[in-house]
N, C-alpha and C positions, 0 to 999 in steps of 0.2 A: 504494500500500500504506500501511497505517497504520504508525505508528512502531514498534509492537510487532512487526509482520510484517517490517519492514525490518531490525530487529535480529535477528530469528529467521533471516532469510535469510542475513545475514552470518555468524551462528554456524554455520548449516548448511553454508555454503560452506567455512568454516574447518575444520570437522570432516571434510568430504569430502576436503579437501586434505591433512589429517594422516593419513588412513587409506590403507592399501594392500592390505587384504583385507577380506572381509565374507562374510555368509551369503547365498548365492544360493538363492532358492526358485523352483522350476519346477513345472509341472503334470505329474504322473506319467503315464507311458504304461503302466507295469506295473500300477498301481492307479488307473484313470482317475478324475480329479476330485480326487485327493488332492495336497496340496502336498508337494514333495520338496526337502529342504534339503541344501546342501553348502557347504563353505567354499572360496572361490576368491580368489586374488590378483588385483589389477586395477591398471591405471593409467588416466589420463584422456586422451581425445583432445583435439584443439585446441578443440573446442566444449564440453568438460567432461563428455562422456558416458563412462561406464566401458567399458574394453576388457578382455576376458578371453580367455585362451588355454585351450581345453578339448579333451580327447582324443575322437576319434571313437567310442571304445568306452565312454565314460563315460555313466552314466545321464542326467545332466543335459543332455548333448548330444542324446541321443535325444529327451528331453522337449522341448527348445526347437525341434527340427526338426519336431516334430509340432504344437506350440502355442507361438508366439513370446512369449506373455505370461510375465513373470517379475518378481521383485522382488529387490532387493539391500539388505540391512541392514548399515550400518556403525556402529561405535561405538568408543570409546576402550578398548582392551583393558587398558590400565594403570590404569583408574579403579578405585578401591576399592569404590565403590557404583555399580553400573551403572544402578540404578533412579533414582539422583539425578543422573546425568550425561546429557549429550546423546547421542542416537542418531537416526539418519536412515534412513528407508526410501525407496528409490527404486523407483517402479513404472515398468516399462519394457517395450518391445518389443525382442526380441533380433533381430539381423540379422547375417548372416555378412559379414565384412569382405572386400571384393574383393581379389584377389591383386595387382592393380596398385597398391594403396594402400601404397606403400613406407614412409610415415610411421609407420604403426602398428607393424610389427615392430621397426623401429629404435628407437622410443621404448620399447616394452615391454621389449626386451632390455637396454636401459640400466638399467631398474628391476629386472629379474629376469634377470641374466646367465646363470644356470644353465639357464634355460628354452631356450636355444639348442640344447641337446642333447636336448630332449624328442623331437624328430622322429626321433631315431635308434631309438627303441623303438616308438612308435605314431604313428598319424596325428593331427595336431593342427591346429586352425583357430582363427583369431581371430574373436571375435564382439563386436559393439557392443551395449551396452544403451542404446537410444535412450529417454531418460527422458521419461515422459508427465506425471508429477506426483510430488511428494515430500511425505512426512509427517515433520516434525521435532518431536522431543520434547526440550526443553532442560532438563528436570527436572520435578518435580512441578507440574502445572498449566500448564506452559509448552508448549502443544501447538498446532501450526500446520500447515495444508495450504499448500504453496508450489508455485509454478510454476517450470519449468525456467529460464526467462529471468531469474528473480529469484535463482537459486541457482548454476547451473552456471558455473564459472569459464572464460570464453572466453580462450584463450591468445593474447597479442599477437604471439608470435614464430613464424616459419615453421619448417618442418622443418630447413631449411638453417641458419638462424640458431641454433637451439637446439643442433643437432649441432656447430656450430662452437664455441659456448660450452663445451659438454661436452668437446670435444677439447682446447681450450686449457686449461681448468682442470685436466683430468686429466694433461696433459703438463707444465704449468709451475707449477701452484699447489697442489701437494699439501700443503705446509706451511700455507698459508692455510686450506685445508679442515680440517686438523687443529686449527687455532685455533678454527674454527667449532664443531667437535666438542667442544673443551674448554669453550667457552662453554655448551654444552648439559649439561655435567657428566659427560661420558663419561670413564671411567677408562682409563689406559694409551693415550692417544691417539697417542703417539709410535710405538706399535707397530702401528698400523693404517694402511691406505692407502685413504682415502675415495675414492669415485668420484662425480663429478658426473653425476646422472641426468637431471634436467629442470629447467626454469625457467619461471615464469609471472609475471604482473604483481605478485603479492603475496609471492613467495618462491621457494625452490628446494628440491630434494631431493638428498640425498647417500645413497649406499649404503655402509654400513659393516658388514663382517662379515655380509652377507646381510640386514641390517636397513635399511629405508628410513627416513631421518630428514627431518623437515620443518623448515626454517629460514626465518624471515620476514625480509623486507627492512624497514629502518626506515620506509620509505614506499613506496608503489606505484611501479613502474617501467613504462616502455612502449617503451624502445629499448635496443639493446645498449650504447650509451654510458652510459645510466643504470644498467644492470646492472653494468657495469665499475666505475663510481664507487661504487656501493653495496657491492660485494664488497670493493673496496679499503679503504673506510672501515671496514667490519666487521672486516677483518683487522688494521687498525691499532689499533683501540680496545682 
């Protein structure tokens, strides 16, 4: 890749890791050929593909079961000028996640704890958006087509390692996580109980009052020991 595309890929990856919801567009069954948009929360699997949990009665579920092609647009909802800020379109094929894949529900429910109760009212299923190509717009004139291998963040940690990190942080290091929230400028951090949701090579996510927050490591990590050292250093500073 050229230098411009390498930089665009890094920006696109950073944006994807900061976002936890987006606009899912599917091909309508009710009005054949027309795009149908809906808002969905998502987290990423260990290969960086978005995972969504959708109801069997939802229109977008009927759509993807009839035609697997879809796109997901993510952008910074806090940006004052959406046209001048980055946004990323992921073109993908949807596929139902196999019931035997225990990693997907456990990770998704850490990001969206309330979703555990969805199954009490309707049938829900996990779907993966297997990304085929990405379109990143980093602002006016900064437009790039990108490949999944250049953007999607492959997670170096296994399901067991990540679950162990989350359990340890949530049981023993709530005060440290409050300090991380304070560094982000959150108000009244002493009154919240952050929950450690997920970790990857570049940072981690906390859930605070139903909001997913992205926090970066000072430098990339690849082992639990490096994660532990980075978290400890960030808590001390």
